[in-house]
C-alpha positions as CSV (number, residue, x, y, z in Angstrom):
1,M,-11.0,85.8,-62.9
2,N,-12.4,86.0,-59.4
3,L,-15.1,88.4,-58.2
4,R,-12.7,90.8,-56.6
5,Q,-10.6,91.1,-59.8
6,R,-13.7,91.6,-61.9
7,I,-15.2,94.3,-59.7
8,S,-11.7,96.0,-59.6
9,E,-11.7,96.1,-63.4
10,I,-15.2,97.5,-63.5
11,L,-14.3,100.2,-61.1
12,Q,-11.2,101.1,-63.1
13,I,-13.3,101.5,-66.2
14,I,-16.1,103.6,-64.7
15,T,-13.8,105.9,-62.8
16,Q,-11.3,106.6,-65.6
17,N,-10.8,110.3,-66.5
18,I,-12.8,111.5,-63.5
19,P,-10.0,112.9,-61.3
20,E,-10.6,113.5,-57.6
21,R,-14.1,112.0,-57.9
22,E,-13.3,108.4,-58.1
23,Y,-14.5,107.5,-54.6
24,Y,-17.8,109.2,-55.2
25,V,-18.3,107.0,-58.4
26,Q,-17.4,103.9,-56.4
27,L,-19.8,104.7,-53.6
28,A,-22.6,105.4,-56.0
29,F,-21.9,102.2,-57.9
30,L,-21.9,100.2,-54.6
31,T,-25.2,101.8,-53.5
32,A,-26.8,101.0,-56.9
33,L,-25.5,97.5,-56.8
34,I,-27.3,96.7,-53.5
35,Q,-30.4,98.5,-54.8
36,E,-30.5,101.2,-52.2
37,P,-31.9,104.7,-53.2
38,F,-29.4,107.6,-53.0
39,Y,-29.4,111.3,-53.7
40,L,-26.5,112.6,-55.9
41,Y,-26.1,116.3,-55.1
42,G,-24.1,118.6,-57.3
43,R,-24.3,122.0,-59.0
44,A,-25.0,122.1,-62.7
45,G,-22.0,121.0,-64.7
46,C,-20.3,119.1,-61.9
47,G,-20.8,115.7,-63.7
48,S,-23.9,114.1,-62.0
49,S,-25.3,113.0,-65.4
50,L,-21.9,111.5,-66.3
51,F,-21.9,109.6,-63.0
52,T,-25.3,108.1,-63.8
53,R,-24.1,106.9,-67.3
54,R,-20.9,105.4,-65.8
55,I,-22.8,103.6,-63.1
56,S,-25.4,102.3,-65.6
57,S,-22.7,101.0,-67.9
58,A,-21.5,98.6,-65.2
59,F,-24.8,96.5,-65.6
60,K,-25.6,94.3,-68.5
61,N,-28.4,95.5,-70.7
62,P,-30.0,97.6,-68.0
63,K,-33.5,98.9,-68.5
64,I,-33.4,102.5,-67.4
65,L,-36.4,104.8,-66.6
66,R,-35.6,108.5,-66.6
67,L,-38.1,110.8,-65.0
68,G,-37.8,114.6,-65.1
69,K,-38.8,117.6,-67.1
70,K,-39.0,115.6,-70.4
71,Q,-40.9,112.7,-69.0
72,K,-43.0,113.0,-65.9
73,H,-45.4,110.1,-66.4
74,L,-44.7,107.0,-64.3
75,P,-45.6,103.7,-66.0
76,E,-48.2,101.6,-64.2
77,D,-45.7,98.7,-64.1
78,F,-42.2,99.9,-63.4
79,S,-41.0,96.6,-61.9
80,D,-39.3,95.7,-65.2
81,Y,-36.8,98.5,-64.9
82,N,-33.4,97.9,-63.3
83,I,-32.5,101.6,-62.7
84,I,-34.9,104.5,-62.2
85,V,-33.3,108.0,-62.4
86,F,-34.9,111.2,-61.3
87,D,-33.2,114.0,-63.3
88,N,-33.0,117.5,-61.9
89,F,-35.4,116.5,-59.1
90,S,-37.4,119.3,-57.4
91,P,-40.0,118.8,-54.7
92,N,-41.8,121.8,-56.2
93,D,-43.0,119.6,-59.0
94,E,-45.9,117.7,-57.3
95,E,-46.1,115.0,-60.0
96,I,-42.4,114.1,-59.9
97,K,-42.5,114.3,-56.1
98,N,-45.4,111.8,-55.9
99,N,-43.7,109.6,-58.4
100,L,-40.6,109.4,-56.2
101,Q,-42.7,108.6,-53.2
102,I,-44.4,105.8,-55.1
103,V,-41.2,104.3,-56.5
104,I,-39.4,104.4,-53.2
105,H,-42.3,102.8,-51.4
106,D,-43.0,100.0,-54.0
107,H,-39.6,99.5,-55.7
108,E,-38.3,95.9,-55.9
109,N,-35.1,94.7,-57.6
110,C,-34.3,98.1,-59.0
111,S,-31.9,101.0,-58.1
112,I,-33.1,104.5,-57.6
113,I,-30.8,107.5,-58.3
114,I,-32.0,111.0,-57.6
115,L,-30.1,113.8,-59.2
116,G,-30.5,117.4,-58.0
117,D,-28.7,120.7,-57.5
118,Q,-30.6,121.7,-54.3
119,K,-29.0,121.1,-50.9
120,P,-30.0,117.7,-49.4
121,E,-31.3,119.1,-46.1
122,S,-33.9,121.1,-48.1
123,I,-34.8,118.9,-51.0
124,L,-35.1,115.6,-49.1
125,C,-37.2,117.0,-46.3
126,R,-39.6,118.7,-48.6
127,S,-40.0,115.6,-50.7
128,E,-41.0,113.7,-47.6
129,V,-38.6,110.8,-48.4
130,S,-35.5,111.7,-46.3
131,D,-36.0,108.6,-44.1
132,Q,-36.0,106.3,-47.1
133,I,-32.9,107.7,-48.8
134,T,-29.9,105.5,-47.7
135,L,-27.3,108.2,-48.2
136,T,-26.3,111.4,-50.0
137,I,-23.3,111.7,-52.3
138,M,-22.2,115.3,-52.5
139,L,-20.0,116.1,-55.5
140,P,-17.4,118.8,-55.0
141,D,-17.9,122.0,-56.9
142,N,-14.3,122.2,-58.1
143,I,-11.2,120.2,-58.7
144,S,-7.6,121.1,-58.0
145,S,-5.5,122.8,-60.7
146,E,-3.3,119.7,-61.1
147,A,-6.4,117.5,-61.7
148,L,-7.8,120.0,-64.1
149,C,-4.6,120.1,-66.2
150,K,-4.6,116.3,-66.3
151,L,-8.2,116.2,-67.3
152,I,-7.6,118.8,-70.1
153,Q,-4.8,116.7,-71.5
154,I,-6.7,113.4,-71.6
155,H,-10.1,114.8,-72.6
156,D,-11.1,113.7,-76.2
157,G,-14.7,115.0,-76.2
158,N,-16.2,111.6,-75.4
159,S,-16.7,111.0,-71.7
160,D,-18.6,107.8,-72.0
161,V,-17.0,104.4,-71.3
162,T,-17.9,100.9,-72.2
163,V,-17.7,98.0,-69.8
164,P,-17.1,94.8,-71.8
165,P,-20.0,92.4,-71.8
166,E,-18.0,89.7,-70.0
167,L,-17.4,92.1,-67.1
168,A,-20.9,93.8,-67.0
169,I,-23.2,92.6,-64.2
170,S,-26.3,90.7,-65.2
171,A,-29.5,90.9,-63.2
172,E,-29.2,87.2,-62.3
173,E,-25.7,87.8,-60.9
174,Q,-26.8,90.8,-59.0
175,T,-29.6,88.8,-57.3
176,K,-27.1,86.0,-56.5
177,W,-24.6,88.5,-55.0
178,L,-27.3,90.2,-52.9
179,A,-28.0,86.8,-51.4
180,G,-24.3,86.3,-50.7
181,I,-24.0,89.7,-49.1
182,S,-26.7,88.9,-46.6
183,K,-24.6,86.1,-45.3
184,I,-21.5,88.2,-44.5
185,T,-20.7,88.6,-40.8
186,L,-20.3,92.0,-39.2
187,S,-17.1,91.8,-37.2
188,P,-17.0,93.0,-33.5
189,D,-14.8,96.0,-34.7
190,T,-17.4,97.0,-37.3
191,L,-20.3,96.7,-34.9
192,A,-18.4,98.8,-32.4
193,V,-17.9,101.5,-35.0
194,I,-21.5,101.5,-36.0
195,G,-22.6,101.7,-32.4
196,K,-20.3,104.7,-31.7
197,V,-21.5,106.5,-34.8
198,A,-25.1,105.9,-33.7
199,E,-24.2,107.4,-30.3
200,T,-22.7,110.4,-32.1
201,C,-26.0,110.8,-34.1
202,T,-28.0,110.6,-30.9
203,N,-25.8,113.1,-29.1
204,N,-26.0,115.6,-32.0
205,S,-29.8,115.1,-32.5
206,V,-29.3,113.5,-35.9
207,F,-32.2,111.1,-36.5
208,V,-31.3,108.0,-38.4
209,P,-34.1,105.5,-38.9
210,I,-33.5,101.8,-38.3
211,R,-34.2,101.1,-42.0
212,K,-31.2,103.3,-42.9
213,W,-28.9,101.6,-40.4
214,L,-29.8,98.3,-41.9
215,A,-29.0,99.6,-45.4
216,L,-25.7,101.1,-44.3
217,S,-24.8,97.9,-42.6
218,N,-25.6,96.1,-45.8
219,M,-23.3,98.4,-47.7
220,I,-20.5,97.5,-45.3
221,K,-21.2,93.8,-45.9
222,A,-21.2,94.4,-49.6
223,I,-17.7,95.9,-49.5
224,A,-16.5,92.8,-47.6
225,F,-18.3,90.4,-50.1
226,L,-16.9,92.1,-53.2
227,N,-13.4,92.0,-51.6
228,G,-13.8,88.2,-51.3
229,R,-14.1,88.2,-47.5
230,T,-16.7,86.5,-45.3
231,E,-16.4,89.1,-42.5
232,T,-16.2,92.8,-42.5
233,K,-13.4,94.9,-41.1
234,L,-12.7,98.5,-40.0
235,I,-11.8,99.8,-43.5
236,D,-15.2,98.8,-44.8
237,T,-16.8,101.5,-42.6
238,F,-14.8,104.4,-44.0
239,F,-17.8,105.8,-46.0
240,L,-19.6,106.4,-42.6
241,G,-17.0,109.2,-42.0
242,T,-17.8,111.0,-45.3
243,S,-20.6,113.5,-46.2
244,I,-23.4,110.9,-46.7
245,W,-25.7,112.1,-43.9
246,G,-27.8,114.7,-45.8
247,R,-27.4,117.8,-43.6
248,S,-24.3,119.9,-43.4
249,A,-24.4,120.0,-39.6
250,S,-24.8,116.2,-39.5
251,N,-21.9,115.6,-41.9
252,T,-19.6,117.9,-39.8
253,A,-20.5,116.3,-36.5
254,I,-20.3,112.7,-37.6
255,S,-17.2,113.1,-39.8
256,E,-15.3,114.8,-36.9
257,S,-16.3,112.0,-34.5
258,Y,-15.7,109.1,-36.9
259,R,-11.9,109.7,-37.0
260,K,-11.8,109.4,-33.2
261,I,-14.0,106.4,-33.2
262,L,-11.8,104.7,-35.8
263,M,-8.6,105.4,-33.9
264,T,-10.2,104.2,-30.6
265,Q,-11.1,100.9,-32.3
266,L,-7.7,100.5,-33.9
267,Y,-6.0,101.1,-30.5
268,K,-8.5,99.1,-28.5
269,N,-5.8,96.7,-27.2
270,S,-3.4,99.5,-26.3
271,P,-5.6,102.2,-24.7
272,S,-2.6,104.2,-23.5
273,L,-2.0,105.2,-27.2
274,L,-5.2,107.3,-26.9
275,E,-4.0,109.2,-23.9
276,K,-2.0,112.4,-23.8
277,P,1.6,111.6,-25.0
278,Y,4.1,111.0,-22.2
279,D,6.3,114.0,-21.8
280,A,9.8,112.4,-21.9
281,D,11.4,115.8,-22.3
282,D,10.0,116.9,-19.0
283,L,11.3,113.7,-17.4
284,L,14.8,114.4,-18.8
285,M,14.6,117.9,-17.6
286,R,13.8,116.7,-14.1
287,V,16.5,114.2,-14.2
288,N,19.1,116.7,-15.4
289,H,18.0,119.2,-12.7
290,L,18.3,116.5,-10.0
291,V,21.8,115.5,-11.2
292,N,23.3,118.9,-12.1
293,S,21.7,121.2,-9.5
294,S,23.4,122.2,-6.2
295,N,22.4,121.0,-2.8
296,N,21.2,124.5,-1.8
297,L,18.1,125.0,0.3
298,Y,16.0,127.9,-1.1
299,E,13.2,129.8,0.4
300,T,10.0,128.7,-1.3
301,K,6.3,128.7,-0.8
302,P,3.5,126.4,-2.1
303,F,1.7,128.0,-5.0
304,N,-0.5,126.5,-7.7
305,G,0.2,123.0,-6.5
306,E,4.0,123.2,-6.5
307,K,7.0,124.7,-4.7
308,C,7.7,128.2,-6.0
309,L,10.1,131.0,-5.6
310,S,8.5,134.4,-5.0
311,Y,9.7,137.6,-6.6
312,R,8.3,141.1,-6.9
313,I,9.0,143.3,-9.9
314,T,8.0,146.9,-10.5
315,V,6.5,147.7,-13.9
316,A,5.0,151.1,-14.8
317,G,5.4,152.1,-11.1
318,E,3.3,149.1,-10.0
319,S,4.9,146.4,-7.8
320,V,3.5,142.9,-8.7
321,P,4.4,139.4,-7.6
322,I,5.5,136.6,-9.9
323,Y,5.9,133.0,-8.8
324,V,8.6,130.7,-10.3
325,P,8.4,126.9,-10.0
326,L,11.5,125.6,-8.1
327,K,12.1,123.0,-10.8
328,Y,13.5,125.7,-13.1
329,I,16.2,127.0,-10.8
330,E,19.7,126.4,-12.0
331,T,18.5,125.3,-15.4
332,D,18.9,127.2,-18.7
333,L,15.3,126.9,-19.9
334,D,13.1,129.8,-20.9
335,F,9.7,129.8,-19.1
336,N,6.8,131.9,-18.1
337,P,6.1,132.4,-14.4
338,Y,2.8,132.4,-12.6
339,N,1.0,135.7,-11.9
340,E,-1.0,136.5,-8.7
341,L,-4.1,135.1,-10.4
342,R,-2.4,131.6,-10.6
343,Q,-2.3,132.0,-14.4
344,I,0.8,131.6,-16.7
345,E,2.0,135.1,-17.3
346,K,2.9,135.1,-21.0
347,R,4.1,138.7,-20.9
348,V,7.1,137.8,-18.7
349,L,9.9,135.4,-19.6
350,C,12.4,134.0,-17.1
351,N,15.6,132.1,-17.3
352,Y,18.2,131.1,-14.6
353,H,21.0,130.4,-17.1
354,G,22.2,127.6,-14.8
355,T,22.5,129.8,-11.7
356,S,20.3,130.9,-8.8
357,N,19.8,134.4,-10.3
358,C,16.6,134.8,-12.2
359,T,16.9,136.9,-15.4
360,I,13.6,138.5,-16.3
361,S,12.4,139.9,-19.7
362,I,9.0,141.5,-20.4
363,D,6.7,142.3,-23.2
364,P,7.6,145.9,-24.2
365,Q,3.9,146.7,-24.4
366,V,3.4,146.4,-20.7
367,R,6.2,148.9,-19.7
368,A,3.8,151.8,-19.9
369,R,0.5,150.2,-18.7
370,G,1.7,147.6,-16.2
371,L,1.2,143.8,-15.8
372,R,-2.3,144.0,-14.2
373,S,-3.9,145.6,-17.2
374,S,-5.7,143.2,-19.5
375,V,-4.2,140.2,-17.7
376,N,-6.9,137.8,-18.9
377,Q,-6.5,138.7,-22.5
378,A,-2.8,138.4,-22.2
379,S,-2.9,135.0,-20.7
380,N,-5.1,133.7,-23.5
381,S,-3.3,135.4,-26.3
382,N,-1.5,133.3,-28.9
383,T,0.3,136.2,-30.5
384,P,4.1,135.8,-30.4
385,V,5.9,138.3,-28.1
386,K,9.3,139.9,-28.6
387,F,10.7,140.3,-25.1
388,E,13.0,142.9,-23.8
389,E,15.5,142.5,-21.0
390,F,14.2,143.8,-17.7
391,G,16.5,142.8,-14.9
392,S,18.0,140.0,-12.9
393,L,17.0,139.1,-9.3
394,P,19.0,137.1,-6.8
395,T,17.5,134.1,-4.9
396,Y,17.7,133.8,-1.2
397,I,19.7,130.7,-0.2
398,L,18.8,129.4,3.3
399,M,21.6,126.8,3.4
400,E,24.3,125.2,1.1
401,N,24.8,121.5,1.2
402,A,21.7,121.1,3.2
403,P,21.3,117.5,4.4
404,E,17.5,117.5,3.8
405,I,18.1,118.5,0.2
406,I,20.7,115.7,-0.2
407,D,18.2,113.2,1.3
408,Q,15.4,114.6,-0.9
409,K,17.6,114.0,-4.0
410,K,18.2,110.4,-3.0
411,A,14.5,109.9,-2.5
412,D,13.7,111.7,-5.8
413,S,16.2,109.5,-7.7
414,I,14.4,106.4,-6.5
415,V,11.0,107.8,-7.6
416,L,12.5,108.9,-11.0
417,T,14.1,105.5,-11.5
418,E,10.7,103.8,-11.0
419,E,9.0,106.3,-13.3
420,I,11.7,105.6,-15.9
421,K,11.1,101.8,-15.6
422,V,7.3,102.0,-15.9
423,S,7.3,104.6,-18.7
424,L,10.0,102.6,-20.7
425,E,8.0,99.4,-20.4
426,R,4.8,101.2,-21.4
427,E,6.3,103.1,-24.4
428,T,8.1,99.9,-25.6
429,A,4.8,98.0,-25.6
430,N,3.1,100.9,-27.4
431,L,5.9,100.9,-30.1
432,V,5.4,97.2,-30.7
433,A,1.6,97.7,-30.8
434,L,1.9,100.6,-33.3
435,R,4.2,98.5,-35.5
436,N,1.6,95.6,-35.6
437,I,-1.3,98.0,-36.1
438,Y,0.5,99.7,-39.0
439,K,1.4,96.4,-40.6
440,Q,-2.2,95.0,-40.3
441,F,-3.8,98.3,-41.5
442,N,-1.4,98.5,-44.4
443,E,-2.7,95.1,-45.7
444,S,-6.0,96.8,-46.6
445,K,-4.5,99.6,-48.8
446,D,-5.5,97.8,-52.0
447,D,-9.0,96.8,-50.9
448,L,-11.9,97.8,-53.2
449,F,-13.9,100.8,-52.1
450,C,-11.1,102.0,-49.8
451,F,-11.4,105.7,-49.3
452,T,-7.7,106.5,-50.2
453,Q,-7.7,110.0,-48.6
454,M,-8.9,108.7,-45.3
455,F,-6.7,105.6,-45.5
456,N,-3.5,107.7,-46.1
457,S,-4.5,110.1,-43.3
458,V,-4.9,107.3,-40.8
459,Q,-1.8,105.5,-41.9
460,E,0.2,108.7,-41.6
461,A,-1.2,109.3,-38.1
462,I,-0.1,105.8,-37.0
463,K,3.4,106.3,-38.6
464,T,3.8,109.7,-36.9
465,Q,2.8,108.3,-33.5
466,F,5.3,105.4,-34.1
467,D,8.1,107.8,-34.8
468,S,7.1,110.0,-31.8
469,T,7.0,107.0,-29.5
470,A,10.5,105.9,-30.8
471,N,11.9,109.3,-30.0
472,T,10.2,109.2,-26.5
473,I,11.9,105.9,-25.8
474,K,15.3,107.4,-26.8
475,T,14.8,110.3,-24.4
476,I,13.7,107.9,-21.6
477,K,16.8,105.8,-22.1
478,K,19.0,109.0,-22.0
479,A,17.3,109.9,-18.7
480,S,17.9,106.3,-17.5
481,E,21.6,106.5,-18.2
482,T,21.9,109.8,-16.4
483,I,20.0,108.8,-13.3
484,T,21.9,105.5,-13.1
485,A,25.2,107.3,-13.0
486,F,23.9,109.7,-10.4
487,S,22.5,106.8,-8.2
488,N,25.8,105.0,-8.3
489,M,27.4,108.0,-6.5
490,F,25.4,107.2,-3.4
491,K,26.5,103.6,-3.3
492,T,30.1,104.5,-2.4
493,P,30.7,106.7,0.7
494,S,31.9,110.2,0.0
495,P,32.8,113.0,2.4
496,V,30.0,115.6,2.7
497,G,31.0,119.2,3.6
498,K,29.7,120.8,6.7
499,P,26.4,122.6,6.0
500,Q,26.9,126.3,5.6
501,V,24.3,128.9,6.4
502,R,24.3,131.9,4.1
503,Q,23.1,135.2,5.6
504,P,20.6,137.2,3.6
505,P,22.2,140.1,1.7
506,R,22.1,143.4,3.5
C-alpha cells in the first residue's frame, strides 16, 4: 500500500458518518499532521469535540494534553505531548490565555488545536495569538435535511472510530513526512494563485504575517506530498478559497476573489475566455438585417454613438422624443429605444415587424404621468413590465434602391465576412482549449483533500462555457452561410432598378 492509498483509507475512517463536514475534518487532520496551530470554531453541539477525537485517532499512541475548565495547569515540560487541545477556550481566563501563548511560542513537534464557540475575529485578537494561528476552521451550525435523515439512520450511539494500528501514523513517520513535504516544489500556477490571494488581502486591508503564508504554503506542499506528487498544482490551493481567514469580512473578500483568481490561472493560455462572451446572436442579427433588408435610404441622425431614427410620441399630453437604432428597422425584434437622456427607455417597447413602420407599446403606468416622470428610476428598474399597444409610426424614406445603400451593403458584407472569420477562429481555439482544460482538471477529481464542492462548481463552469462556446460557433457558421450566399449575388451582374425618390407624406 502506497502513501496515497494509506492516507485515503485514514480519511475515509475519520470522516465516516459525519455528513457535509468531511472536508472540515480533512482540513483539520492536514493542519494537525504538519503541526500547525488552528482554531476550530463551532457552537455547542456542532461536533468540535468529535472532530478532535477523530483527528487524534489517526495518530499511533498519541500523547494528548487537554487544557480547559477541568485542567488549567500547564506542565513544566510539555514537549512529550503530540497533541495539545484547548477545550472551550476563552481569552477571559487569564491562566488559559497565558498557557496558549506559551505553548504556541515554545511548541515543537506537537499539534495545537483550539476549540471555542466565540467568533474567531473576537477570540483570537483578544488572546493576542491571531498572527500565530495558521487558519480557522468554521463548522456550520446546521446540516441539510437529507444529511440529517442519513445521519439518523446510521447513528448507533457510538460516534468514535478506530484507525487500525497498521494505518495509524507514528511520530517517526510524521517526522519523516515533514522532511519530505519541505522538498516539494511549488508550481508556477500555485505561486501565481498565492500571489494573487496576497494582493487581495492587501487590497482589502487583511493583514497576513509572513509566518502564516509560509505555513499555508507548507499545507499546499503537504497535499501534493500525500497525493504522491513532487510538485503542487492548482487544486492543492482550494482551501485558500474557504473560510480559513478568521474574520467574516476577510473570508468574504478572499473567497469571492479566489474563484476569479483560480479561473484566471486555469485560462492563462487562452485569456479571451475571461473576456465578455462574444455575442454571436448579434452577429447573426446584423447579417440577417443586411441580407433581408431593403435598399431604402432613411432619414437618420447620429445619437448615442450610432445611426438612429427619431420619433416623437405624446403621452399624458406631453410630447417626448424617442430614438431608435437603424439596425432594428425591417426586423421583427422587440427592443427598447433611447430616451432624450441617452438612456435605454425600458417603459417603451418597439418592433418593426419586418417593415419600416414602428409599432410602439408602453408601460400602462406612464399613460397618466408621462415618460419624463421618474425616468432615472424607470431606467434602472428590473421589474418586468406588461406593455400595452400605443400606436404605429411610419418612417420617412428618402430614396428606394439608393446606390449608396447598395454600396454600403457591399462594404458591410466584407467587414462582416472578416468578423466571421476572426471570431470563428477565436471561438474554435477557445473550444479546443476548454476541452483540454476540462480533461486536465478532471484528472484531479479523486485527489486527496480535494474540496468537492468547489471542484464540482469549477468543473460545471468549464462545461457550461464549453457548451456556450459550441453554440456560439454554430451561430457564427449559420451567419457565415448566410453572408456567403449574399456575397455571391454581387459576383454576377444583375440589373439594378432606377433609384426612386419618395415624397414625404402630406
